[in-house]
MARROVEX-363603 format. One record per residue (C-alpha): x, y, z. Coordinates in Angstrom, 1 decimal. Example, Ala and Ser with C-alpha at 12.3 -4.5 7.8 and 13.67 -1.06 7.14 Angstrom:
REM residues 2
REC     px     py     pz
REC   12.3   -4.5    7.8
REC   13.7   -1.1    7.1
//
This chain:
REM residues 366
REC     px     py     pz
REC  165.4  109.2  -52.1
REC  163.4  106.2  -50.8
REC  160.5  105.2  -53.0
REC  157.1  104.6  -51.3
REC  156.4  101.0  -51.0
REC  153.5   99.3  -52.8
REC  150.2   99.3  -50.9
REC  150.2   95.5  -51.3
REC  152.7   95.4  -48.5
REC  150.2   96.7  -46.0
REC  149.9   95.0  -42.6
REC  149.5   91.3  -43.0
REC  146.3   89.5  -42.2
REC  146.1   86.9  -39.4
REC  146.0   84.2  -42.0
REC  149.3   85.5  -43.5
REC  151.0   85.1  -40.2
REC  150.4   81.3  -40.3
REC  151.9   80.8  -43.8
REC  155.5   80.4  -44.5
REC  158.1   80.5  -47.3
REC  161.3   78.4  -47.5
REC  164.2   80.0  -45.6
REC  166.6   79.7  -48.5
REC  164.7   82.6  -50.1
REC  166.4   84.9  -47.6
REC  169.8   84.2  -49.2
REC  168.6   85.6  -52.5
REC  167.3   88.7  -50.9
REC  170.6   89.2  -49.1
REC  172.5   88.9  -52.3
REC  170.2   91.4  -54.0
REC  170.9   93.9  -51.2
REC  174.6   93.3  -51.6
REC  174.3   94.3  -55.3
REC  173.3   97.7  -54.1
REC  176.1   97.9  -51.6
REC  173.8   97.4  -48.7
REC  174.8   95.2  -45.8
REC  172.0   92.8  -45.3
REC  173.0   92.0  -41.7
REC  171.4   94.9  -39.8
REC  168.2   94.7  -41.8
REC  167.8   90.9  -41.4
REC  168.5   91.2  -37.7
REC  165.8   93.8  -37.3
REC  163.3   91.2  -38.5
REC  165.0   88.3  -36.7
REC  166.0   86.6  -39.9
REC  169.2   84.5  -39.5
REC  170.9   83.8  -42.9
REC  173.3   81.4  -41.1
REC  170.4   78.9  -40.8
REC  168.6   79.8  -44.0
REC  170.2   76.9  -45.8
REC  168.6   74.4  -43.3
REC  166.0   72.7  -45.5
REC  163.4   73.0  -42.8
REC  164.0   76.6  -42.0
REC  160.9   78.6  -42.8
REC  160.1   82.3  -42.9
REC  156.7   83.6  -42.0
REC  155.1   85.3  -45.0
REC  154.4   88.5  -43.0
REC  158.2   88.7  -42.2
REC  159.0   88.5  -45.9
REC  156.5   91.2  -46.6
REC  158.0   93.6  -44.0
REC  161.6   92.6  -45.0
REC  160.8   93.5  -48.6
REC  159.4   96.9  -47.5
REC  162.6   97.7  -45.7
REC  164.7   96.6  -48.8
REC  162.7   98.8  -51.2
REC  163.0  101.7  -48.8
REC  166.8  101.3  -48.3
REC  167.6  100.7  -52.0
REC  165.1  103.1  -53.4
REC  164.3  100.5  -56.1
REC  160.6   99.9  -56.8
REC  161.7   96.9  -58.9
REC  163.6   95.2  -56.1
REC  161.7   91.9  -56.5
REC  162.9   91.6  -60.1
REC  166.5   92.0  -58.8
REC  165.9   89.2  -56.3
REC  164.6   87.0  -59.1
REC  168.1   87.1  -60.6
REC  169.7   85.8  -57.4
REC  167.4   82.9  -56.5
REC  169.4   79.7  -57.0
REC  167.9   76.3  -57.5
REC  169.6   75.2  -54.2
REC  167.5   77.8  -52.4
REC  164.4   75.7  -53.1
REC  165.8   72.4  -51.7
REC  164.4   69.3  -53.5
REC  162.0   71.3  -55.6
REC  164.9   73.3  -57.1
REC  167.0   70.2  -57.9
REC  164.0   68.5  -59.4
REC  163.3   71.5  -61.6
REC  166.9   71.5  -62.9
REC  166.7   67.7  -63.7
REC  163.4   68.0  -65.5
REC  163.0   66.3  -69.0
REC  161.1   69.2  -70.6
REC  159.8   72.6  -69.5
REC  156.4   71.0  -69.2
REC  157.9   68.5  -66.8
REC  159.4   71.5  -65.0
REC  156.0   73.3  -64.7
REC  154.3   70.2  -63.5
REC  156.8   70.0  -60.6
REC  156.1   73.7  -59.8
REC  152.4   72.9  -59.8
REC  152.8   69.9  -57.5
REC  155.4   71.1  -55.1
REC  154.9   74.8  -55.0
REC  154.0   74.8  -51.3
REC  157.5   73.6  -50.5
REC  158.7   77.0  -51.7
REC  155.8   79.0  -50.3
REC  152.4   78.4  -48.8
REC  150.9   81.7  -50.1
REC  149.1   80.1  -53.0
REC  148.4   77.2  -55.3
REC  149.7   76.7  -58.9
REC  147.5   75.3  -61.6
REC  148.3   74.6  -65.3
REC  145.8   75.0  -68.1
REC  146.3   73.9  -71.7
REC  144.5   75.8  -74.4
REC  145.3   75.1  -78.1
REC  149.0   75.7  -78.5
REC  149.5   77.5  -75.2
REC  149.9   76.6  -71.5
REC  148.8   79.0  -68.8
REC  150.4   78.7  -65.4
REC  148.3   80.5  -62.8
REC  149.1   81.2  -59.2
REC  145.9   81.6  -57.1
REC  147.0   83.4  -53.9
REC  145.5   82.3  -50.6
REC  146.3   85.6  -49.1
REC  147.6   89.1  -50.1
REC  151.3   89.1  -50.9
REC  153.5   92.0  -51.6
REC  154.4   92.8  -55.2
REC  158.0   91.9  -54.7
REC  157.1   88.3  -53.8
REC  155.1   88.1  -57.1
REC  157.9   89.7  -59.2
REC  160.6   87.5  -57.7
REC  158.7   84.2  -58.2
REC  157.6   84.8  -61.8
REC  161.0   86.3  -62.7
REC  162.8   83.3  -61.2
REC  160.7   80.8  -63.2
REC  161.3   82.6  -66.6
REC  165.0   83.0  -65.9
REC  165.3   79.4  -64.9
REC  163.5   78.2  -68.0
REC  165.9   80.2  -70.2
REC  168.8   78.7  -68.4
REC  167.6   75.1  -68.9
REC  166.2   75.5  -72.4
REC  167.4   78.4  -74.5
REC  168.4   82.0  -73.7
REC  165.9   83.4  -76.2
REC  163.0   81.6  -74.6
REC  160.2   84.1  -73.7
REC  156.7   83.8  -72.3
REC  153.8   85.0  -74.5
REC  152.2   87.0  -71.8
REC  152.7   87.8  -68.1
REC  150.0   88.8  -65.6
REC  150.6   90.4  -62.3
REC  148.1   90.9  -59.5
REC  149.7   94.0  -58.1
REC  149.3   97.5  -59.7
REC  151.7   98.8  -62.3
REC  154.4  100.9  -60.6
REC  154.2  104.6  -61.2
REC  157.7  104.5  -62.6
REC  156.5  102.4  -65.6
REC  156.8   98.8  -66.7
REC  160.1   99.0  -68.6
REC  161.9   96.8  -66.1
REC  159.3   94.1  -66.4
REC  159.4   94.1  -70.2
REC  163.3   93.9  -70.1
REC  163.2   90.8  -67.9
REC  160.2   89.0  -69.3
REC  160.6   90.2  -72.9
REC  156.8   89.9  -73.2
REC  153.7   92.0  -72.7
REC  152.9   92.5  -69.0
REC  149.4   93.1  -67.6
REC  148.9   94.5  -64.1
REC  145.9   94.4  -61.7
REC  145.1   91.0  -63.0
REC  142.9   88.5  -61.1
REC  145.9   86.3  -60.5
REC  149.6   85.9  -61.3
REC  150.1   84.0  -64.6
REC  152.5   83.1  -67.3
REC  151.2   82.2  -70.8
REC  153.8   80.0  -72.5
REC  154.2   78.4  -76.0
REC  153.4   74.7  -75.9
REC  156.0   73.9  -78.7
REC  158.9   75.1  -76.5
REC  157.6   73.3  -73.4
REC  157.7   69.9  -75.2
REC  161.3   70.2  -76.3
REC  163.8   67.8  -74.5
REC  166.2   69.6  -72.1
REC  169.9   68.8  -72.4
REC  170.4   68.7  -68.7
REC  167.6   66.2  -68.1
REC  168.3   63.5  -65.5
REC  165.1   61.4  -64.8
REC  166.8   59.5  -61.9
REC  167.8   62.7  -60.1
REC  164.4   64.2  -60.8
REC  162.6   61.2  -59.4
REC  164.8   61.1  -56.3
REC  164.1   64.8  -55.6
REC  160.4   64.3  -56.2
REC  160.5   61.8  -53.3
REC  162.4   64.2  -51.1
REC  159.9   66.9  -52.0
REC  156.9   64.7  -51.0
REC  158.6   63.8  -47.7
REC  159.3   67.5  -47.0
REC  155.6   68.5  -47.7
REC  154.4   65.6  -45.4
REC  156.6   66.9  -42.6
REC  155.7   70.5  -43.3
REC  151.9   70.0  -43.3
REC  150.7   66.8  -41.7
REC  147.2   68.0  -42.6
REC  147.9   68.0  -46.3
REC  145.9   64.8  -47.1
REC  146.7   64.9  -50.9
REC  150.5   64.9  -50.4
REC  150.2   62.3  -47.6
REC  148.0   60.0  -49.7
REC  150.3   60.3  -52.7
REC  153.3   59.3  -50.5
REC  151.4   56.2  -49.2
REC  150.4   55.2  -52.7
REC  154.0   55.2  -53.8
REC  154.9   53.1  -50.7
REC  152.2   50.5  -51.4
REC  152.3   50.3  -55.2
REC  155.1   47.6  -55.3
REC  153.1   45.4  -53.0
REC  150.3   45.0  -55.6
REC  147.8   45.8  -52.9
REC  147.6   49.6  -53.1
REC  143.9   49.9  -52.1
REC  142.0   52.7  -50.6
REC  141.3   50.7  -47.5
REC  145.0   49.9  -47.0
REC  146.2   53.4  -47.5
REC  143.5   54.8  -45.2
REC  144.4   52.3  -42.5
REC  148.1   53.4  -42.8
REC  146.9   57.0  -42.4
REC  144.9   56.1  -39.2
REC  141.5   56.8  -40.7
REC  138.6   55.0  -42.3
REC  138.4   54.7  -46.1
REC  135.2   56.8  -46.1
REC  137.0   59.6  -44.1
REC  139.9   59.5  -46.5
REC  137.6   59.8  -49.5
REC  135.7   62.7  -47.9
REC  138.9   64.6  -47.1
REC  140.2   64.1  -50.6
REC  136.9   65.3  -52.0
REC  137.4   68.6  -50.2
REC  140.3   69.1  -52.5
REC  138.3   67.9  -55.6
REC  140.2   64.7  -55.6
REC  139.4   61.0  -55.2
REC  141.6   58.1  -54.2
REC  141.3   56.5  -57.7
REC  142.2   59.7  -59.5
REC  145.2   60.2  -57.3
REC  146.2   56.5  -57.8
REC  146.0   56.8  -61.6
REC  147.8   60.2  -61.6
REC  150.7   58.9  -59.4
REC  151.0   55.7  -61.5
REC  151.2   57.6  -64.7
REC  153.8   60.1  -63.4
REC  156.0   57.4  -62.0
REC  155.6   55.3  -65.1
REC  156.9   58.1  -67.4
REC  159.8   58.8  -65.0
REC  160.8   55.1  -64.6
REC  160.6   54.4  -68.4
REC  163.1   57.2  -69.0
REC  165.6   55.4  -66.7
REC  167.5   53.0  -69.0
REC  168.7   50.9  -66.0
REC  165.1   49.9  -65.3
REC  163.6   47.0  -67.2
REC  159.9   46.9  -68.1
REC  159.5   43.9  -65.8
REC  160.9   45.9  -62.9
REC  158.7   48.9  -63.7
REC  155.7   46.6  -63.9
REC  156.4   45.4  -60.4
REC  157.1   48.9  -58.9
REC  153.8   50.2  -60.2
REC  151.8   47.2  -58.9
REC  150.6   45.8  -62.2
REC  150.0   42.0  -62.4
REC  152.0   41.6  -65.6
REC  153.9   43.5  -68.2
REC  151.1   43.3  -70.8
REC  148.7   45.1  -68.4
REC  151.4   47.8  -67.8
REC  152.1   48.2  -71.5
REC  148.4   48.7  -72.3
REC  148.0   51.2  -69.5
REC  151.1   53.1  -70.6
REC  149.9   53.3  -74.2
REC  146.6   54.6  -72.9
REC  148.3   57.3  -70.9
REC  150.9   58.4  -73.5
REC  149.9   57.1  -76.9
REC  153.2   55.1  -77.0
REC  154.4   51.7  -75.8
REC  157.1   51.9  -73.1
REC  159.9   50.9  -75.5
REC  158.9   53.4  -78.1
REC  158.5   56.2  -75.5
REC  162.0   55.4  -74.2
REC  163.5   55.2  -77.7
REC  161.9   58.5  -78.8
REC  163.1   60.4  -75.8
REC  166.6   59.0  -76.2
REC  166.7   59.8  -79.9
REC  165.6   63.4  -79.2
REC  168.2   63.9  -76.6
REC  170.9   62.4  -78.8
REC  169.9   64.7  -81.7
REC  170.0   67.8  -79.4
REC  173.4   66.8  -78.0
REC  174.8   66.1  -81.6
REC  173.5   69.5  -82.8
REC  175.0   71.3  -79.8
REC  178.4   69.5  -80.3
REC  178.4   70.5  -84.0
REC  177.6   74.1  -83.2
REC  180.4   74.2  -80.7
REC  182.9   72.7  -83.3
REC  181.7   75.3  -85.8
REC  182.5   78.1  -83.4
REC  185.9   76.8  -82.4
REC  188.7   78.5  -84.4
//
């Protein structure tokens, strides 16, 4: 018997029609349908969704199409928790460079910062913000428009399942908040997946996570791969939304840093606008050129230092510092450690984790 769909999947607003989600998301929905023995082909064709081109990185789905597609999926499967099922079928490759960057992250905090920075690559429906309070970190999704409950379920479910895969199977959030109402059938399916208290009708989607777990090094970390995919993600966002002045400015900063002349005037000129216009446009996003320059330098510095093949001299050049002593002072101000200590501490932590994993594997081997 089909289950009535959530009222959150009502007719989309005009604004929703202009927003998009990455096309690879459709592949996860198709796999979830297959799990119920439902042929995704006829349903997808009814909404003009072509899974054959979904793997094209620049293939995008209008958010209103995703909403209507989800309604049809819930109706045909009779499962009010269909979004949670989709969460189990989203693969990192479905999210293009963002997905591969997440998989190569050094820590779960690093993972979350990538989600915060590049979320619009996956979907333009909202903005992600991280807030640290005491020994917790809250990841909030402020939606720019109304989305169906399945979209919310799939995204938060995917994040938690991915963090378990990269960190530990017993990793759990401290609390989960959903904007959509609690389903009449109860919240057991949510508690089973998240293994945490879940609140519904919340002001925004949110995950509350333990800081101690977020700081642990990940065995699959690969700073070089993460850095490469960050670059691809920035390029993707620049192509996706030429009006995104923050992403475009960050990309130009990265281009000009090695020249030693990464100034607001030069970046503005490259973006075909005056320095005052650039500053005004950044201010609309509560940013300034200097804050973006400092943030980009710090992020790149941490990534470069974790790459053993890069010398401190090379990193100094890449970040536009006049000499290594200036870079070392700046790095210590950012992280509390010298570059060499930071690199050594991370390497020692990863070596200890790998040794423990190897010992555990030997102990379990007959």
